[in-house]
N, C-alpha and C positions, 0 to 999 in steps of 0.2 A: 460253336457258332454265337455270334455276335451279338452283343445289348439287346439292337432294336426287334431281331427276331425272336428272343428271349420272351420280351414282354409285350410282342404282336402274339406268340403263343400265349401267355398267360391271358391274354383278353380272350381268345377264342373258348379257354377251356374255362375262365368263369370272370363274368365282367362288372361284377359289384363286388367285388374283393378288391379291383384294382383301376384307380384316377384313370379317366378317362385324359392323357397329355392332349394337350394342345399345339396345336400348329405351330407355335414358334417353339415348346418345346422338341417336338419332330424335329422342326428344322436344325435346332442347335447341335441336338445330337448327329443330325449325319451331314454335318458341318464338320464337327471334331473330326468326326470318322473320316470323310472327303479332304479332311487338309491331312490328317495323322499322312493319311493313304501315299499325297502327293509328294509329302515331309518326308518318305523313304523314299520313292523313285529316286527326286532327287542327292540323298544317302548315299543310296544304289550304286549309282550311276559314277560318281567319285570312289566310291572304291571298288568297281570294276576298273573305269579307269589308275588305280594307284594297282591295283595285282596286274593290269594286264604290261604294263608302264615297266614295271618291278621285276615279274618275268622276262620281257624284252634284255635287262639291265640283267640277270641274272644269266641269261645265254649268248649274253656279247662274245665271252671268247670260245664258242663254239666251232666247231671244223666250219661248218658250212658260213659264219659272218665272217671269221677271219680269211676263207677265200673270196666273199664278195667284198674285200676290202681292196683285193687288188684288182678288182674291174674298174676302179676308180670311177665308181656309177654316182656319186656325192653331188651333180650336177643334176641330177635324174631324181634322186632317191630325197632328197635335201626337201626341194621344194613340196611333194608332194608331203612329207612328214608337215612340214609348213602348213599346210593348206588340210589336211585330219587336225592336227592340235585346232585348228582356228575354228575351226568346224562341230567337234568336240567342245570348245568353252564355250561355241554359240550355242549349243541344245542345255548345257551346263548352267547358263543362263535364262534357258527355258523355263527348263526345270525351275529354278529358284522362282523365277519370277510368277509363274505357271501356282506355285507354293503361296508365296504372297499374297495374289490374286484370291485365290480359295480362303485363306486367312481369315481376310479382309469381307468377302464376301454378305451380303445383306438382305437378300431374297434368294429364291428359291430358283424362280429363273436365269438369276447371272448368275448358281451356283451350276446349273445345267449345264450353262455355257459355257464355264471356263474349265470342267469335268469333261467335256467334249473336247475342245481344244487342246486339254494333259492326253490325253487317248491319243488324238493325231501325232500329238506330240511325240510320245514314246514310241508311235510306230515308227515317224521316219526317221527319228532314233534308231530303230534297229536295222528298218531298210539300210540309213548310212551304212552299220558297221559292216554286214553282210556286204554291200556292193562296193564297197573300200576293202575290204578283204578281195573280193572277186577282180577289183582293179588292180589291185599289190601284186598278185597271186603272179598276174598273167606279166606286168612289169617286167617284177625280180628275172620268170622265164624267159623275156624275152632279151632282156640286159645278158644273161648266162648264157643265149645260144651264140651270143655275139661277141662276146668278148672272157667265157670259159677258155680255155685254151684247148683241153682235152674234151670238151664239146665241140668246139670249131675243129678239133682233129674229125671227131665222127660224123659231122656233118660233108666233108669235105670226102671221107671214104663211101658215104654215103652216098652222097653222088655223084662218083666217079663209078660206081655199081649200077647207077640207075638206081634207086632206092629211099635218094632224097620226099619223095613225096608220104610212104612207109614209115619213115622215120617221125616229121612233121604230126603226122596220124597221128601214130601210139604216142608221141611225147606230149599232144595236146588231149588225146583220149586219155592219159593216164593223169591230166595236171588237172580234167574234169570232175575221173571222177575221185579224187582228189578232195577239190575243191567242194563236190555233192555230199561225203563225208564232214568235215566240215564247217560245211552249210550248217547239215543234220546238227550237229554238234552241238556249237550254237545256238540255231532256233530252240533246242530242245533245255538250252540254258537259260533263253530266256523267254522262254514261255515260262519254265519255272519260278523266275524270279519276278520279270515283270509283268506275265500272263494274269499270275494269281492276283496280282496290285492290281489288276485292269478290271478282273470283274470283279474285284471285291468294287470297283469305281463305278461300273453299269450296274452293281446292285442298289449304290447310293443311286444313280442316275433315276430308276426306277421307281422307287422310293421314292423322290422328286416328285415323280410327274406325276403318282398319286395325290401328292397333296394338291398339286394344282388342278386337280380336276376338279 
């Protein structure tokens, strides 16, 4: 339980023993809490980026990655990576600017607006990561279907046997099932990290609304 909630409970127990905090004192406490939360959102997003980038380098020599190099798909994958990294940098900048704005906010109304902007930025960031994962998965699948010699051979056999539709249907269903599992794992990850922080921001937002009433 945070400091503000403890103070509220103490006030309810015995108003005489605890001095009533002024509007500015309560606002300052909420401001400091909100600033700290947004700072952690920024830090965690950077750490997350470092984690996934580090893992990609760790597994760059894995069998699939080595095979993928033979597909000569750099003309497709490099632009996708550049765009993805560019968008991620854009979100990092937005997180940092959100932190800076909240840190110097001097009114409850503006702080509420900045909290809403931060919530919106986090949700957009999570949505981008999930959509990017889905798009990349289907791009990789498309490249593999067209450039992997073993897969092309299987497709040719399926076509000759009149089972081409079945092959594509099974491939797409398996891909969708794998993506569903991955999305579920990522959503759980994002909920545990960003969801908890957003819940605290929402709590601060509600406290600010009470101050403005």
